[in-house]
Phi, psi and omega in degrees: 000138179286151177294138178255137178235135180259148181221122178240140185213148174238158182252340181229164181293337184272349181273155176232160183259009185308310182295319180298316180298314178303313182294319181293317178296321178293335179279357177103005177287132177285143180305323178293341180255021181253120179254127179250120179257108179266010178297146182248132178243166177073199185256359185284000000 
């Protein structure tokens, strides 16, 4: 089985990745293989 990597991202400063992280961990992604992108894009 190939290694799985999780990626969670937000687009604005007011958003959080909590739900994305929870869903990725529930899907079997290891916490060490979870990448969180707090970068903000756009004008929000």
